[in-house]
C-alpha positions as CSV (number, residue, x, y, z in Angstrom):
1,M,116.4,-77.7,13.2
2,L,113.1,-77.8,11.5
3,E,112.6,-77.0,7.9
4,R,109.1,-76.5,6.5
5,T,107.6,-76.5,2.9
6,L,104.0,-75.5,2.6
7,R,101.8,-77.5,0.3
8,K,98.1,-77.1,-0.6
9,D,96.6,-78.6,2.6
10,R,99.7,-80.1,4.2
11,T,103.1,-79.0,5.4
12,A,106.3,-81.1,4.8
13,V,108.4,-80.7,7.9
14,S,112.0,-81.9,7.7
15,F,113.6,-82.7,11.0
16,V,117.3,-82.1,10.7
17,L,120.2,-82.9,13.0
18,P,124.0,-82.9,12.6
19,A,125.5,-86.1,11.1
20,D,127.3,-87.2,14.3
21,N,125.5,-85.7,17.3
22,P,124.2,-87.8,18.9
23,H,126.0,-90.9,17.6
24,G,124.0,-93.8,16.1
25,P,120.6,-94.0,14.8
26,V,117.9,-91.3,15.6
27,S,114.2,-91.3,14.9
28,V,111.6,-88.5,15.3
29,V,108.8,-89.8,17.4
30,G,105.5,-87.8,18.0
31,D,101.8,-87.8,17.9
32,F,101.8,-88.0,14.1
33,N,103.3,-91.5,14.2
34,H,101.6,-92.7,17.4
35,W,104.9,-92.3,19.3
36,Q,106.5,-95.4,17.5
37,P,110.2,-95.4,17.4
38,G,111.8,-96.3,14.1
39,V,109.0,-95.2,11.9
40,H,110.7,-92.0,10.9
41,T,114.5,-92.6,11.1
42,L,116.8,-89.8,10.0
43,T,119.1,-90.6,7.1
44,P,122.1,-88.8,5.7
45,R,121.7,-85.9,3.4
46,E,124.3,-84.5,0.9
47,D,125.0,-81.4,3.0
48,G,126.4,-83.6,5.7
49,K,123.4,-83.6,8.0
50,R,120.8,-86.2,8.5
51,A,117.0,-85.7,8.2
52,V,113.6,-87.1,7.7
53,T,110.7,-85.4,6.1
54,V,107.1,-85.9,7.4
55,E,104.0,-84.6,5.7
56,L,101.6,-83.2,8.3
57,P,98.2,-81.5,8.2
58,S,98.4,-77.7,8.0
59,E,97.1,-75.5,10.7
60,N,97.8,-78.1,13.5
61,T,100.0,-78.4,16.5
62,H,102.2,-81.5,16.9
63,S,104.2,-82.8,19.8
64,F,107.4,-84.7,19.2
65,R,110.8,-85.8,20.6
66,Y,113.9,-87.4,19.2
67,L,115.0,-90.9,20.2
68,A,118.6,-91.9,19.8
69,A,120.6,-95.0,20.5
70,G,120.7,-96.1,24.2
71,D,117.2,-95.0,24.8
72,Y,118.3,-91.3,24.8
73,W,115.3,-88.9,24.3
74,F,115.8,-85.3,23.6
75,N,114.0,-82.2,22.2
76,D,114.5,-79.9,19.3
77,D,115.8,-76.5,20.4
78,S,114.3,-74.9,17.3
79,A,110.9,-76.0,18.1
80,E,108.3,-73.1,18.9
81,D,107.6,-74.3,22.4
82,G,107.3,-77.3,24.7
83,E,104.6,-79.3,26.2
84,G,105.8,-80.8,29.3
85,P,108.8,-83.0,28.2
86,N,108.0,-82.7,24.5
87,S,108.8,-80.3,21.7
88,R,105.9,-78.7,19.8
89,L,105.6,-77.5,16.2
90,H,102.9,-75.6,14.5
91,T,102.1,-76.3,10.9
């Protein structure tokens, strides 16, 4: 699930997943972090989910995927659309 908070010229996007699905560490990997795993790793929240928030330029489109343990790549079903194998979000 994606949560957005609009700021002056940026959008804070929180990438949110259940606490235990998939198991193990998960990071969001995309064009905004040069597709580098581990840069934006999801951490537990008080509501029992896990998330990471990334500040992105407003009025742009970004491609991303999640990477879980065991080299398991997957998309976000709440993203607006896909680009080949990637999820996309519009800020």
